[in-house]
C-alpha positions as CSV (number, residue, x, y, z in Angstrom):
1,X,134.9,-17.2,-11.2
2,X,132.9,-19.9,-9.5
3,X,131.9,-19.5,-5.9
4,X,132.8,-22.0,-3.2
5,X,129.5,-23.8,-3.9
6,X,130.8,-24.5,-7.4
7,X,128.4,-22.3,-9.2
8,X,129.3,-19.3,-11.5
9,X,126.6,-17.0,-10.1
10,X,126.2,-13.8,-8.1
11,X,126.8,-13.9,-4.3
12,X,123.6,-14.1,-2.3
13,X,122.9,-13.5,1.4
14,X,125.6,-13.6,4.1
15,X,128.7,-15.9,4.2
16,X,128.1,-19.4,5.7
17,X,130.4,-21.7,7.7
18,X,131.5,-24.9,6.1
19,X,129.1,-27.1,8.2
20,X,126.1,-25.1,7.1
21,X,127.3,-25.1,3.4
22,X,128.0,-28.9,3.4
23,X,124.9,-30.2,5.2
24,X,123.6,-33.2,3.3
25,X,120.4,-33.8,5.3
26,X,118.2,-31.1,6.8
27,X,119.4,-27.5,7.0
28,X,121.4,-26.7,10.1
29,X,120.1,-24.1,12.5
30,X,122.3,-21.1,12.7
31,X,123.6,-18.2,14.7
32,X,124.0,-14.8,13.1
33,X,127.5,-13.6,13.9
34,X,128.4,-9.9,13.7
35,X,132.2,-9.7,13.2
36,X,132.6,-6.3,14.7
37,X,133.7,-4.8,11.4
38,X,131.0,-2.3,10.6
39,X,127.8,-4.3,10.1
40,X,129.5,-7.3,8.5
41,X,127.8,-10.6,9.5
42,X,127.9,-14.3,8.8
43,X,126.0,-17.5,9.7
44,X,127.6,-20.0,12.0
45,X,126.5,-23.4,13.2
46,X,126.6,-24.4,16.9
47,X,130.0,-25.9,16.6
48,X,131.5,-22.8,15.0
49,X,129.8,-20.4,17.4
50,X,132.4,-21.0,20.1
51,X,135.1,-20.1,17.6
52,X,133.2,-17.1,16.1
53,X,136.2,-14.7,16.0
54,X,138.3,-17.1,13.9
55,X,135.5,-19.0,12.1
56,X,136.1,-19.4,8.3
57,X,133.0,-18.6,6.1
58,X,132.4,-18.2,2.4
59,X,129.6,-16.9,0.2
60,X,127.4,-19.0,-2.0
61,X,124.8,-18.4,-4.8
62,X,121.1,-17.8,-4.2
63,X,120.0,-21.4,-4.8
64,X,122.6,-22.9,-2.4
65,X,121.9,-20.2,0.2
66,X,118.1,-20.9,0.1
67,X,118.8,-24.6,0.5
68,X,120.7,-24.0,3.8
69,X,117.9,-22.0,5.3
70,X,117.5,-23.4,8.9
71,X,116.1,-21.7,11.9
72,X,117.8,-18.9,13.8
73,X,119.3,-19.7,17.2
74,X,120.1,-16.0,18.0
75,X,122.8,-13.4,17.5
76,X,126.5,-13.6,18.4
77,X,128.5,-10.4,18.7
78,X,127.3,-6.9,17.7
79,X,127.9,-4.4,15.0
80,X,130.8,-2.0,15.3
81,X,130.0,1.4,16.8
82,X,132.1,4.3,15.5
83,X,132.6,6.7,18.4
84,X,133.6,10.3,17.7
85,X,132.3,11.4,21.0
86,X,132.7,15.0,22.0
87,X,131.4,17.0,25.0
88,X,127.7,17.8,24.5
89,X,126.7,21.5,24.9
90,X,123.6,22.9,26.6
91,X,121.9,22.0,29.8
92,X,118.9,19.9,30.6
93,X,116.4,22.4,32.1
94,X,113.7,21.3,34.6
95,X,110.2,22.8,34.2
96,X,107.8,21.7,37.0
97,X,104.3,20.7,36.0
98,X,101.6,23.1,37.1
99,X,100.1,22.0,40.5
100,X,96.6,22.2,39.1
101,X,97.4,19.6,36.4
102,X,97.6,16.7,39.0
103,X,98.9,13.5,37.5
104,X,99.8,13.9,33.8
105,X,99.7,10.8,31.6
106,X,100.8,12.4,28.3
107,X,101.5,15.7,26.7
108,X,101.9,17.3,23.3
109,X,103.8,20.5,22.2
110,X,101.8,23.2,20.6
111,X,102.5,26.8,19.5
112,X,101.9,28.5,22.9
113,X,103.3,25.7,25.2
114,X,101.9,22.2,25.8
115,X,98.6,20.4,25.9
116,X,98.4,18.1,28.9
117,X,96.3,15.0,29.5
118,X,95.5,14.4,33.2
119,X,94.6,11.0,34.6
120,X,91.1,12.2,35.4
121,X,90.3,13.0,31.7
122,X,91.0,16.7,31.8
123,X,92.7,18.1,28.7
124,X,94.7,21.2,29.7
125,X,96.2,24.1,27.9
126,X,99.5,25.0,29.6
127,X,101.2,28.3,28.4
128,X,104.8,27.9,29.6
129,X,105.6,31.6,29.0
130,X,102.8,33.0,31.1
131,X,102.6,30.0,33.5
132,X,98.8,29.7,33.1
133,X,97.2,26.2,33.0
134,X,93.5,26.0,32.1
135,X,91.1,23.2,31.4
136,X,90.1,23.2,27.7
137,X,88.1,20.0,27.5
138,X,87.4,16.6,29.2
139,X,87.7,13.3,27.4
140,X,85.5,10.3,28.0
141,X,88.0,7.9,26.5
142,X,89.3,5.3,29.0
143,X,91.1,2.1,28.8
144,X,88.7,-0.8,29.2
145,X,89.0,-2.6,32.6
146,X,89.2,-6.0,30.8
147,X,91.9,-4.9,28.3
148,X,94.4,-7.6,27.7
149,X,98.0,-7.0,26.5
150,X,99.1,-8.5,23.3
151,X,102.8,-9.5,23.3
152,X,103.4,-7.1,26.2
153,X,101.7,-4.2,24.3
154,X,99.6,-2.6,27.1
155,X,96.7,-0.5,26.1
156,X,97.3,3.1,27.2
157,X,95.9,6.6,26.6
158,X,97.8,8.7,24.1
159,X,97.4,12.4,23.4
160,X,97.9,14.1,20.1
161,X,97.5,17.8,19.3
162,X,97.6,20.1,16.2
163,X,100.6,22.4,16.0
164,X,98.4,25.5,16.5
165,X,96.8,24.0,19.6
166,X,93.3,24.2,18.1
167,X,92.5,20.5,18.3
168,X,93.5,17.6,20.5
169,X,92.9,13.8,20.1
170,X,92.8,11.3,22.9
171,X,93.1,7.7,21.7
172,X,93.9,4.2,23.1
173,X,97.1,2.9,21.8
174,X,96.7,-0.8,21.0
175,X,93.0,-0.2,21.3
176,X,90.2,0.7,19.0
177,X,88.6,4.0,20.1
178,X,89.3,7.7,20.6
179,X,87.9,11.2,20.1
180,X,88.9,14.6,18.8
181,X,88.1,17.8,20.9
182,X,88.0,21.4,19.9
183,X,90.4,23.2,22.3
184,X,88.5,26.4,22.1
185,X,85.0,25.2,22.8
186,X,85.7,21.9,24.6
187,X,83.3,20.1,22.3
188,X,83.9,16.6,20.9
189,X,84.0,17.0,17.1
190,X,84.7,13.5,16.1
191,X,84.4,10.0,17.6
192,X,87.1,7.6,16.4
193,X,86.8,3.9,15.8
194,X,89.4,1.7,13.9
195,X,87.2,-1.4,13.6
196,X,89.2,-3.4,16.2
197,X,90.6,-5.9,13.7
198,X,94.0,-6.8,15.2
199,X,94.2,-3.2,16.6
200,X,96.0,-4.7,19.7
201,X,99.1,-5.1,17.6
202,X,99.8,-1.4,16.9
203,X,99.5,2.1,18.4
204,X,96.3,3.9,17.3
205,X,97.1,5.2,13.8
206,X,96.7,9.0,14.1
207,X,98.5,12.2,13.3
208,X,97.7,15.9,12.7
209,X,99.2,17.7,9.7
210,X,98.5,20.9,7.8
211,X,97.5,21.2,4.2
212,X,96.5,24.2,2.1
213,X,96.3,26.4,5.2
214,X,94.2,24.2,7.4
215,X,94.6,21.5,10.0
216,X,94.0,17.9,8.8
217,X,93.5,14.8,10.9
218,X,94.9,11.5,9.6
219,X,93.6,8.3,11.3
220,X,92.9,4.6,10.7
221,X,89.2,3.9,10.2
222,X,89.7,0.2,9.2
223,X,92.7,-2.1,9.6
224,X,93.8,-1.3,6.0
225,X,92.4,2.2,5.5
226,X,93.7,5.6,6.6
227,X,91.4,8.6,6.2
228,X,92.1,12.3,6.1
229,X,89.4,14.3,8.0
230,X,88.5,17.9,8.8
231,X,88.8,17.8,12.6
232,X,86.4,20.7,13.0
233,X,83.5,19.1,11.1
234,X,84.3,15.4,10.8
235,X,84.0,15.7,7.0
236,X,86.2,13.2,5.2
237,X,88.6,14.7,2.8
238,X,90.4,11.7,1.4
239,X,90.9,8.0,2.1
240,X,93.0,5.0,1.1
241,X,90.7,2.7,-0.9
242,X,89.6,-0.4,0.8
243,X,91.8,-3.5,0.4
244,X,92.5,-4.5,-3.2
245,X,94.7,-7.6,-3.6
246,X,95.9,-6.3,-7.0
247,X,97.3,-3.1,-5.6
248,X,100.8,-2.5,-4.1
249,X,99.2,-0.6,-1.2
250,X,96.8,-3.3,-0.2
251,X,96.9,-5.7,2.8
252,X,98.7,-3.5,5.3
253,X,97.6,-3.3,8.9
254,X,98.5,0.4,9.5
255,X,100.3,1.4,12.7
256,X,101.9,4.6,14.0
257,X,101.8,7.4,11.4
258,X,104.8,9.6,10.8
259,X,104.3,12.7,8.6
260,X,107.5,14.2,7.2
261,X,108.7,17.5,8.6
262,X,107.0,19.6,5.9
263,X,104.1,17.2,5.4
264,X,104.9,16.2,1.8
265,X,105.2,12.5,2.7
266,X,103.9,10.1,5.4
267,X,105.1,6.8,6.7
268,X,103.1,4.1,8.4
269,X,104.8,1.5,10.6
270,X,102.6,-1.3,9.2
271,X,102.6,-5.0,9.1
272,X,101.3,-7.7,6.7
273,X,100.6,-11.4,7.0
274,X,102.5,-13.8,7.9
275,X,103.1,-11.5,9.9
276,X,106.0,-9.3,8.9
277,X,106.6,-5.7,9.7
278,X,106.7,-3.5,6.6
279,X,107.1,0.3,7.0
280,X,105.4,2.0,4.0
281,X,105.3,5.6,2.8
282,X,103.5,7.6,0.2
283,X,103.1,11.2,-1.1
284,X,100.9,12.9,1.5
285,X,100.7,16.3,-0.3
286,X,99.6,14.6,-3.6
287,X,97.0,12.6,-1.7
288,X,95.5,15.6,0.1
289,X,95.5,17.6,-3.1
290,X,94.0,15.1,-5.4
291,X,91.9,13.1,-3.0
292,X,90.8,9.5,-3.6
293,X,91.7,9.9,-7.3
294,X,95.4,10.1,-6.3
295,X,95.4,6.3,-5.9
296,X,94.6,5.8,-9.5
297,X,98.1,7.1,-10.4
298,X,101.6,6.7,-9.0
299,X,101.3,8.1,-5.5
300,X,105.0,7.5,-4.6
301,X,104.2,4.3,-2.7
302,X,107.4,3.0,-1.0
303,X,107.7,-0.4,0.8
304,X,110.7,-0.7,3.0
305,X,112.4,-4.0,3.7
306,X,110.4,-6.6,5.7
307,X,111.2,-7.7,9.2
308,X,109.6,-11.0,10.2
309,X,107.4,-10.7,13.4
310,X,108.7,-7.2,14.1
311,X,107.1,-3.8,13.7
312,X,106.1,-1.0,16.1
313,X,109.7,0.2,15.7
314,X,111.6,3.5,15.7
315,X,110.7,5.4,12.5
316,X,111.7,9.0,11.9
317,X,112.3,11.4,9.0
318,X,115.7,13.1,8.4
319,X,114.0,15.4,5.9
320,X,111.3,15.1,3.2
321,X,113.1,12.3,1.3
322,X,115.2,10.3,3.8
323,X,113.6,7.9,6.3
324,X,115.3,6.1,9.2
325,X,114.3,2.7,10.6
326,X,115.5,1.3,13.9
327,X,117.0,-2.1,14.2
328,X,119.3,-4.2,12.0
329,X,118.1,-7.5,10.7
330,X,115.1,-9.1,8.8
331,X,113.8,-11.3,11.6
332,X,113.0,-10.4,15.2
333,X,115.1,-13.4,16.4
334,X,118.1,-11.7,14.9
335,X,117.4,-8.0,15.4
336,X,120.2,-5.9,16.9
337,X,120.4,-2.2,17.8
338,X,121.2,0.1,14.9
339,X,119.8,2.4,12.2
340,X,119.0,2.1,8.5
341,X,118.6,5.2,6.3
342,X,116.6,5.1,3.1
343,X,116.3,7.6,0.3
344,X,112.8,7.4,-1.0
345,X,113.7,9.3,-4.2
346,X,115.9,6.4,-5.4
347,X,114.6,3.0,-6.5
348,X,116.3,-0.2,-5.4
349,X,116.7,-3.3,-7.7
350,X,113.2,-4.5,-6.9
351,X,111.4,-1.2,-7.4
352,X,108.6,-0.6,-9.8
353,X,106.5,2.4,-10.8
354,X,103.8,1.3,-8.4
355,X,106.0,0.3,-5.4
356,X,109.4,1.8,-4.9
357,X,111.9,-0.2,-2.9
358,X,114.0,2.7,-1.6
359,X,117.8,2.6,-1.8
360,X,119.5,2.1,1.6
361,X,122.1,4.8,1.8
362,X,123.5,4.2,5.3
363,X,123.5,1.4,7.9
364,X,125.2,1.5,11.3
365,X,125.0,-0.2,14.7
366,X,124.3,1.4,18.0
367,X,121.1,3.5,18.1
368,X,118.2,2.0,20.1
369,X,115.1,3.2,21.9
370,X,113.1,6.2,20.7
371,X,114.4,8.0,17.6
372,X,114.3,11.8,17.0
373,X,116.0,13.9,14.3
374,X,116.9,17.6,14.0
375,X,119.2,19.5,11.7
376,X,120.6,16.4,10.1
377,X,121.4,14.6,13.3
378,X,119.8,11.4,14.7
379,X,119.0,11.2,18.4
380,X,118.3,7.9,20.2
381,X,116.8,7.8,23.7
382,X,117.3,4.5,25.6
383,X,117.5,3.4,29.2
384,X,121.1,4.7,29.5
385,X,120.2,8.2,28.2
386,X,120.4,10.2,25.0
387,X,122.9,9.4,22.2
388,X,123.7,11.7,19.3
389,X,124.6,10.3,15.9
390,X,125.8,11.5,12.5
391,X,123.6,9.5,10.1
392,X,125.9,10.1,7.2
393,X,128.9,8.4,8.8
394,X,127.2,6.4,11.5
395,X,129.5,7.9,14.2
396,X,128.2,8.6,17.7
397,X,128.9,12.2,18.3
398,X,128.1,12.5,22.0
399,X,125.9,11.3,24.9
400,X,123.7,12.8,27.7
401,X,123.6,10.0,30.3
402,X,120.3,9.9,32.3
403,X,118.4,12.1,29.9
404,X,115.6,10.0,28.3
405,X,113.4,12.2,26.1
406,X,109.9,11.0,25.3
407,X,108.8,13.8,23.0
408,X,110.2,16.2,20.4
409,X,109.1,19.8,20.6
410,X,109.9,20.8,17.0
411,X,108.4,24.3,17.5
412,X,111.0,25.3,20.1
413,X,113.7,22.9,18.9
414,X,113.8,20.9,22.1
415,X,113.8,17.2,23.2
416,X,111.5,16.8,26.2
417,X,111.3,14.1,28.8
418,X,107.9,13.8,30.6
419,X,108.5,12.7,34.2
420,X,106.3,12.4,37.2
421,X,107.2,15.9,38.5
422,X,107.7,17.9,35.3
423,X,109.5,18.3,32.0
424,X,113.2,17.9,31.4
425,X,114.1,20.0,28.3
426,X,117.2,20.1,26.2
427,X,117.7,22.3,23.1
428,X,118.9,20.3,20.1
429,X,122.2,21.4,18.3
430,X,122.2,22.7,14.8
431,X,124.7,20.3,13.2
432,X,127.5,17.9,13.8
433,X,130.0,20.7,14.8
434,X,127.5,22.1,17.3
435,X,127.6,19.1,19.6
436,X,130.6,20.5,21.4
437,X,129.8,23.5,23.6
438,X,130.7,26.9,22.4
């Protein structure tokens, strides 16, 4: 049966109001209207915007849809949020920072407690069981006095640490330098430099992981290159090859790195020209096992859907195969709060052996801010507080108003908020039925 545009072809894009469909001159600029029924949306012209709840729209074919492509004027309405809220169990515990730490600018959970970064450059080991806090190293990394923010992205110090607490890294997010320190000797084992090419657009690409029984440092050495390095010696173990226009993995300005929970995959919150945000993922275990040669074969490269002018977004793994992206929409002018869940083991229609387009298995509105996951649940931390979501159904299971976690302590199963006076800690539940208190 022919579509309203008169063509017997598959539906493409979102439904359009009659004024957009029938424009005979230049395309009409549009509003993206969320109807409030799930994530259903449609495009409306300015005249139909005022009648959004009752506006009549219809779908068209790909050629006709592309011919109507005007500029976005913004978003009307919002996606439906399914609320199955129940009381949330557990309490938020307050743990004061040790007096000797002074002002703490960042922290990282490790096996015996936390590593703290003080504003005077001290890197401290804080054992929360014994209460001891000792200086392990001092960093020389500082934000340059003349640092300029790019699109409100302020350069700031960021602390990373290996799970066993053996190594820490201090870097400048949206900057170009950092260093790795040995937490036993206090020595700097590696100076970090990411070449500075558009580095102001992304957090410093760095993560610790474990492979074959040892700690491995992953970091961006050039705009398009991630290296795996032995943090004790600085010896390079593997690297992404330099930019190659013929390869699916080329041309990406790598951003924040997100290893999967067991370290079998890794995601980079990257962007590419013009620019568009494009989160990519690949097989981390294969790369670290085979080294540079892994890039001569299928390394499980996955390129998730683009979002024009938007990256540096919430990215989190549900497990080894499912990845969650924050934000609904494919343009920053039309982005709304929500979550998209992808299965990296399943190829979408545009997938090839070299570049998988993962299947989107769930999409729902509501989550915003920082994302965390534990035991199959999604947690979002925004200005209003913590919200708990079931990613299978998109239902909001509960809230903790006023609790805004900044870190996830996976070793102790806690979400942690670093405040000026201490840590606020809440133990994550173990499944949807555990949200209600026992």
